[in-house]
C-alpha positions, 0 to 999 in steps of 0.5 A, a space after each residue: 642746468 645747475 646741479 644744485 637745482 635738481 639735487 634730491 639730497 638738499 630738498 625738503 620732503 614737501 618739495 621732493 615729493 612733488 618733483 621728479 628725480 634728477 634722472 628726469 632732467 637728462 635728455 633722452 638722446 643722451 640716455 639712448 646713447 648711454 643705453 646703447 653703449 652699455 648694451 653693446 658692452 653687456 652683450 659682448 661675449 655673453 652666451 646667455 642673455 636676460 632681458 627683464 623688467 628690473 623689478 623684484 619679479 623680473 630680477 628673480 627671473 634673472 637669478 633663476 636663469 643664472 642658477 640654471 645656466 651659470 651665467 646670464 647677462 642682464 639687459 634691464 628693460 622697462 615696459 617702454 624700453 622693450 623695442 630698444 632692447 630688442 634692437 640692441 639684441 638684433 645688432 649686438 647679440 653673440 651668434 647662437 647665444 641663448 636669450 630670455 625675455 622676462 616680465 615684459 609684455 609688448 604694447 604693439 607690433 612696434 615693440 617687437 619689430 626687431 624680434 625676427 632679427 633676434 631669433 635669427 642670431 640666437 640659438 633660442 629665445 624664450 619669453 616668460 611673462 604673466 601680463 595680459 597679452 593681446 592674441 595678435 601679439 602672442 601669435 606674432 611672437 610665437 610665429 617668430 620662433 619664440 618659446 612663449 609662456 604666459 602665466 595666469 596673471 591672477 595666479 602667477 608672477 613671472 618668476 613662477 613661470 620661469 621656475 616651472 619652464 626652465 629645465 633645471 632642478 632648483 633648490 628650495 630657496 628659489 621656489 621660496 623666492 618665486 612664492 614671496 615675489 608672487 606675494 608682492 607682485 599679485 598684491 597678496 601681502 601674506 608674507 612680510 618678506 615680500 615688501 622687503 624684496 620689492 623695496 630692495 629691488 627698487 632701491 638697489 642696483 639690479 646686479 646687486 639685487 640679483 646677486 643677493 637673492 641668488 645667494 640668499 633667496 627671499 631671506 635677506 641678510 641682516 645688513 640688507 634688512 638694516 639698509 631697507 629699514 633706514 630707507 623706509 623712514 623717508 619712504 613712509 613720509 612720502 607715502 603720508 604726504 601723497 595720501 594727505 594730498 589725495 582725494 576720493 571720487 565717485 566714478 560710475 559704480 566705483 570709488 576711486 582714490 587719486 593723488 599725486 607725488 613721488 611715492 610708493 604707489 602700493 602703500 598709497 593704494 593700500 591707504 586708499 583701500 582702507 578708506 573704502 575705495 575700489 581703485 587707486 591712482 597715483 600720478 607721478 611727477 615724471 608724468 606716468 601713473 600707477 593704477 591699483 585695483 581691488 577684488 571689486 575693481 579688476 579692470 586696471 589694464 583696461 583703464 591704462 590701455 586708454 591712456 597709453 599703458 597696460 598691465 594686470 586686472 589689479 595693477 597697471 601703469 600708463 603715461 598719458 600722451 599730453 606733454 608737448 613741452 616743458 611748460 606742460 611739465 611745469 604745469 604738471 608739477 605746479 598743479 600736482 598733476 591736475 590734467 593727468 588726473 582728469 585724463 585718467 579719471 575720464 578713462 575710468 568713466 569710459 570703461 564704466 560706460 563701456 561695461 554699462 553698455 555691455 550689461 545693457 546689451 546682455 540684458 536685452 539679449 536675455 529678454 
């Protein structure tokens, strides 16, 4: 493919907002080979390893581990990459290395099939998280010999869990870092620094982010703030396009705002909330979607769970299994995610029906 066709820098925002980034067009087979090579090189000689989601919460955990132990090789791992990262650990981890898994929740037994091999090689394995865990998965992880600590997803982010679980006297800046990370991760938005952390983690390379917050905590230095301000100009334009493209649907007892586009899902969700919605859905050009709730809708994880995803009561993600070939993606882009939007709205309807049935059963039982 001609690089010119997928060059983000030349595209006007109106087109950029409806197409995936250039990385989408790299074959998974190539990405997998590169990921394995990078993992092998990262693990070579490492005595402390952190497998973490490369968002602000996961990377804050990396900073905490490095502060406590003086090192911590990072394996950045998205929610759908957990199985592969555990496989790399089982194959390439240095014997008797210390392992931490942070801000990741397995979706099924398949994700943790290599965990026994990791435990056999490692001196210790600790797993810190705050997502919604199925009982059988938490039991399986603990039986493998892992020290699993899962915080209350309504009260803690994973950085909070790591801060209280790692036996180390952390400086105040790390407690502050965890608190500000929580402010964004739980969508409290009471501290203006939390949006800065979230944006910087998204735009910056993971290693650079960890180095900066490890040194400065949540009070980012002036050059970083200037960088964030410059990047936010385009970010806000993409958010505006997604909001204008959206619509509001009545689904059961809830009002749901739904849209499509490459954008920051949290800001789009906030714009929908200001219009009175209970929940918001942002379908991305790459095929995934973000679901955000409010105090009146805390079932995001249940909706996502019906379309190949999961997460928190007020924040979840998914990627419906509906893309069989590139023609499906072409339709996805040209229709602005029409099929994906309908699939997710149907998941909302199913959850609404389920809870209506449960309420009816409860009423009948009380009679």
